N, C-alpha and C positions, 0 to 999 in steps of 0.2 A: 366417196364423199362423206359417208357416215362416219367412217374412221377418223377422217380429218376434223369433223365437227366435234367428235368425242374428245380428241386431243385438245382442240381450242377450248371446249367446256372445262376441261380439267385445269387448264392454264388460268382461266378466269377465276375458278374457284380458289386456286392457290393464292392468287393476288388478293382476293377478298379476305381470305384467312389471315394473310399478313397484315392487312389494313385493320382488321378487327383486333389483332393483338395490340396495336398502337392505341385503340380506343377503350382498352380494358379498364375497369374501375381502378382508381388509385388506392393503394393499401392505406389502411388507417394509421399503421405504425410507420414511422420514418423509414425510408428505404433509399439506399444509394445505388444508382445503376452500376453494374459490374462491367459494363462496356465503356471503354475510355474513348475520348475523341480520337478518331483515326483519319487516315489520309485517303484521298481518292487514287484510283488506278487509271493511268492513261497507257493504252497499248497500241502498238503498230504490229502488223503482220504481213507476210508474203507467203504465197502458196502456189499450188499447181492445180487449178480447178479442172473438172471434166464433167460431162453430162452423161448420166446413166439413162439410156433410152433405147429407141429402135435402131439408131444408127451408132456404130461403134465410135467411142471417143478417140480423137487423135492427140497424141501428146507432142509437146507439152502445151497446156494451156498456161496462162499467167494471171495472178491476181494479187490484190493488195487490199488492206483495210486498216481501220483504227477503231478504238472503242474507248469509252469512258465508263468506269465501274465504281459503284459505291456499296459498301456493306449495309445490310439491314441489321444483322447480328453475326454471331461467330460462324453460322452455316450459310445463311442465305444472303444474296446480294443482287442488286439490279444492275443492268449493263445496257448502254446504248451503242449500237455498232453500225458502221458504214463499210461497204465493200464495193469494189470494182473488180469484175471477173471477166476474162476473155477466154473462150474455148472454141475448139474445132472438132467436128465429127466427120467420119468417113466410112461409107458402107462398102460392100463388096461389088465388084463389077469389073468391066474392062474398058479401056479407051476413054471416050467421052461420056460413057454410061455410068461412071463411078459416083454414086450419090455422095454429096459432101455439104456440110453446113458450118457456119460460124455464128457465134452468139456473143454479143457484148451485153454484160449484165451490170446494172447499178442498183444497189439496194441499201435500205436502212431498216433497223429492226430494234425492238426492245425485248430483253430476255430476263428470265429469272434464272440465276446461277446458284447451284448448290455445291458448297465445299464438302465433298463426300467423306473424305477421311478426317475432317476436323471434328467429327462426331466423337472420335476417340480422344481421350484427354491424357494420354501417357507422355506427352512432350510439351514443353512450354512454347516452342515455335516449331512449325512444320518446315522441313527442308524440301519436301515434295508435296504438292497440293494437287489432289485429283478433283476436277470440276466437271459437273454435268450440267447441261443448261437446256432450257426450252424457251422458244420465243415466237413471236409473230412480227411480221413487217411488210413492207411494200417493196416493189421492185419495178424497174424499167428495163426491158430487154429489146434488143435489135437483133433479129434473126435473118440471116441471108443464106438461102439454101438453093442448091441446083441438082437436077437429075433425081428428085425425090418425089414420089407420087403424092399428090395432094388430093383433097376431097373434090375440088373443082376440076380435076384432070390436068392441071398444069404441072410442068415439071420444074419450075423455079418459084422461089419465095423470097420476098423481101418485106418484112413487116416489123412494126415496133408495138410492143404491148406494155401496158402498166397494170399491174395487178397486185395481189396480196399473197403471202406465202407463209408457211409454218416452218420453224427452224428447230432442229435438234442436234446436239453435238456433245462431245467430250473433250477434255483438255487436261494435259499434265503439265504443271508449272514447277520450275525448279528455282528455288530461292538462291539468288546471288548474294544479296545483303538486304538490309532493311529498307533500301530504296529502289530495288531492281530485282526482277526475275525474268526467267527464260521459259517459254511455253512451246509445247507441241500439241496440235489439236486437229480435230476432223469435225467438219460441219456439213449438214445436209439441208439444203433449201428445197421444199416441196411446195410448188405453186398451187393456188386455187384457180378454178375457172377454166375457160377454153383454152388458155395459153399453156396449161400445164402439160399438153402433149406436144408442144412446139419448141422445146428447148433444143432439139436436134433437128428441126425443120420438118419432121415427118408427122403427118396427121393420123397415122394408124389406120389407113384405109385397106391395107393389104391383109389377106387372111392368114399369112404366115407369121404375123407379129406376135410377140409373147407378152407385151406390156402395154398398158394404157397410159401410164403417167410417166413423165421424164422428171428426174430429180437432179438438181445441181449439187455436185459434191466439191468440198473445198478442203483438202488437207493443207496444213499451213504451219509455219513456225513464227513465233512472236517474241517481242521483247516488250516488257511492261515496266512502267516507272510509277513510283508512289509520289504523289503531289501533296504539297502542304507541310508546314513545319510547326506552327504554333496555333493553338485554339484560342477562342476569344478571351479566356481568362489568363492568357499568357503561357499556359503549360504546353510542354512538348507533346505533339500528336504521336500516337503509335502508328505502325505500319497497319494496313488494312486488317481488321480483326478476324477476317476469315483465315489469316495466317496464325492467329494467336490462339493459345489455349484458353478457353473461357473460364477454366478453373484457376488460372494463374494468379489472378488478383485475390481469389479466395485463399489460395495458398500463401500468398504474401501477407494477407491480413492475419492469418492464423499464426504464421511464423512471428509477426510483429507482436501479437498478443502473448505468445509463449515467451517472448524475450522481456516482457514487462516484469519488474521485480514483484515478488510476493508481498502482499500487504502485511505490514508488521505494525500493530497499534502501540507499540512500547513507547512510553513518554517518561524518560529517565528522571528528568527535573521537575516533573508534574506541573508544567506551565501551560498545558492544554495544547501544545504543538507536539505532534508525534516525532520521534528521532529521525524518521526517514526524511523530513523536510525541515527539521529544526537546525538553524545555523549556530545555535548556541545551546547544547544539550545539557549544560551544567549551570543554568541560571539559578540564582539563590532562591530559596523558598519564599514565596510571597511577592517576588519581584514582578513588576508589570512588564510584559513583552509585547512586541509587534507580531504581525502575521508570520514572520520568519522565525520567531522564537528568540529574538534578540532583545535584551534589556532595553527599556525606553530611556531615551535621553531627551526630555522635552525641550530644553533650551539649547541643545547642541553645543554644550561646553565641554564635551567628552567626559563628563562624570555622570554615570547612569543614575536614574532617579532614586533608585533604592538606597543610594548613599550620598545623594546630593541634598545638602541642607538648604540649598536655595535653587529648587528645581526650575524656577522660571526667572533666571538671571536676565537682566535688561540687555538687549542686543549689543549695546556699546561696550559691554564688559565680558561677554562670553568667551573672549580670547585671553582674558586676564583674570582667571579665578585660582583659588587655592585648592588644596586637596580635597576639601569639603564641598567644592562647587560654589563658594561664596566669591562674588566678583570683588576685585581689588580696585578701589577708587584711586585715581591718579593724584600725585602730590600737587598742592597749589603752587602756581608760579609766583616767585618773589621778584622784587625790584632788581636784585642782584642777577637773577636769571635773565630778565629782560635786557639788562645792560650787556651781559655776556653774549646774548644772541645778536644784538645790534652790532657790537664790536666785531664779531665773526663775520657778519654780513658785509660791514665796511671793508674789512680786510680782504674779502673775496672779490671786491670790485676791481676790475682791470681797467685802467684809464687807457685811452687810445694812444698809440705811439705815433711820433712824427711820421709823415709819409717818407717812404724810402723809394730808391729807384728813380730819382728825378731825371736822370739822364735818358730815361726811356719815355719821357713825356712827349706827347705829340703836340706841336705848336703850329698854329696856322701858316700857310705859305702865302706870300704877297706877290701878286702878278703885276706886270707893267706892260704899257703900250709898246708898239713897234717902234724901236730905236729911241725909247724914251726912258728916263730914270725918275721922273716926278711921280709922287704917290697919287693915284687916282682916288676919287671919293668913294668908289666901290670897295676900296681896300681899307678904309678907316676902321671899320668894325673889327677886322682881323688884327689890326695893331692895337686896338683897345684891348682885345683879349689877351694879347701878349703882355701888355702893360699891366693888366690885372694879375696875371701870374706873378710878375716881377715885384709888384707891390705886396702881394700875399706872402712872398717868400723872399725876404730881404737878404738872405744869405747866398743866393744863387746869382750867377752871371749868364748872359745869353750870348750866343755866337749868331751873327747875321751873315749868311754867305750869299753873294749874288751870282746870278747865272744869265746866260743869253742863249738865243737860238744859234744856229750854225751858219747863218749869213754873215758876211763881213770877215775881215782878217782876224787871225788869232790875237794880234796885239790890240786891235780896235775892240774886240769883244772883252778882252781882259779889263780894259779901262772902263768900258760900259758897265760890266758887272760890278766893278769896284764902286762906281757912281751909284748904282741901284742900292747896294748894301748901305752906302753912306747916307743916301736919301731916307731910306727906312729908319736908320739909326737916329738921324736928325729929327725925324718926325717924333719918334718916342721920347726924345730928350726934350723937344721944344713943346709939344702938345701935352704930354702926359707926365712930365717932370722926372723922368727916369734918369739917374745919374749916369753920365757918360762912361764912367770907369766900370759900369755893370754891363756895357754893351761892347762886344768884340767884333771887329769888322774883318770879314774874309771875303774872297772872291774866288770863282771858279771858271769864269768865261764860258765857253761853249763845251766844257768837258763832260758834263753829266746831264744830258737831255733826259727828260721824263718820258716823252713820247716820240715817236719817229716823225720825221718831217723837218724841213728847213726853217719854217716860219711859225711854229706852233706857239701860241700864247702861253701854254703851260710850261714851256721851257724858259720863257722870259720871266724871271721870278727871284725872290729872295726867301731863303729857307732859314728857319730859326731852331735852334737846339740849345739845351742846357749846357754850359760850358764845363769842360773837364780840366783836370790838372794839366798845365802845360799849354793850354790854348792862349793865344795872344792875337793882338791886332796885326794884320798884314799891311804893309806899306803900299802906297799907290804904285801900280806898274808903270814902266816907262812908255811914252807914247803921247801923241797929241790928244786933246780933249775928244771924248766920244759921247754921242747921244744928245738928246734935247731934254731940257727940263730945268728945275730949279730946286735948291736945297731949302729946307725949311729951318730957320734959326741960323745961328753962326757958332758951331761947335768947335771949329778949328781943327785942321788936320795938317 
């Protein structure tokens, strides 16, 4: 117990020393930390645990765990670890007298880890890292044993314990890349308290035993991942700095310092700007220059002040100066100039051309009632629009073509469609005064329905279009009178 308490005391002192380093007084001179923002390590592990005690271990046990690790500096880091271990133990004997035990172990712990070989600074990055660690934690274990002598004389044991323990271990990690490494390790859990002798189920009551305390051993393999990519200021994080040579940044700074040009105070043109940063190292003597050593041009007219006889030319003239930097005033405008400008503007005006493509005009369609050819009041507005087009374009003629639905005989429908076209033309001539010779009458009967169906109103119609060369009136088809209605006016057919 004294030895365990000594180890624990050393562990506490080590933590206090690391904390004291953080609280050290800030240097009076400006100082930039040599440790960059680095990543966290997340690790998983699998292993073959066994109990070292009074009863021989029986292989294989099985275990798994994970940890989260963060560096404190280039050597020390802290790690939180969780493990589940399952072991079996078996003693000597025969038949049913063979002592045996099983142990289910669940633990969590905090550790201080030292990167032992990162104390050497001979490489920028380690490919192999040797870690040693010390920690304390808590555990819960369930021991189930049989045929083992106990203090109360029983032969069987089934107990659960929750207690604390000390951890010590070593690990070798092999760097795969800056985001991953592979590890081989060995860890020993040494419990405190009465349960420390019950990991193998035996309470050490026999005189032949050689040990008082049982220890859980956990050899394992692990795979560790580095987490995080950007720091708060947007810079890339390094891999955990226990992999990084702490002198690397110092070496980089020294290399950058050595690469700087040697200071040379030469000022060839004596303008007060040394040649190393002078963009114009041949400025005339006495010329005023800016911070880059370039001769000043106060008004921006591209004539430097030292030879500009008008160094503050008005902005309206800076783009029109002579070799001496003097602005050139524009010539006054004469009446002749004004007339020339006006004439040019008038000549550039393009008057609108007469409309073309009249044959493509869309003119309204006039519809009719069932078996009727007289024009309904609802169609007056359409005929007014057609008349307006004819009045506005006195050089065109319009063809009016009548149609019917599909009911009735072909001969009847031809006469009815003729009557509908004639009624529409009569209306335009009598009501709107359109000359009859500008209106050509055509008929189509039932030949061109707009919509399917035998009695659709949309098919009972007269269509209008601008006449083309060769269009003419069609004569009335043969057959008796068809439809009901009346014609407006007396145009004569």
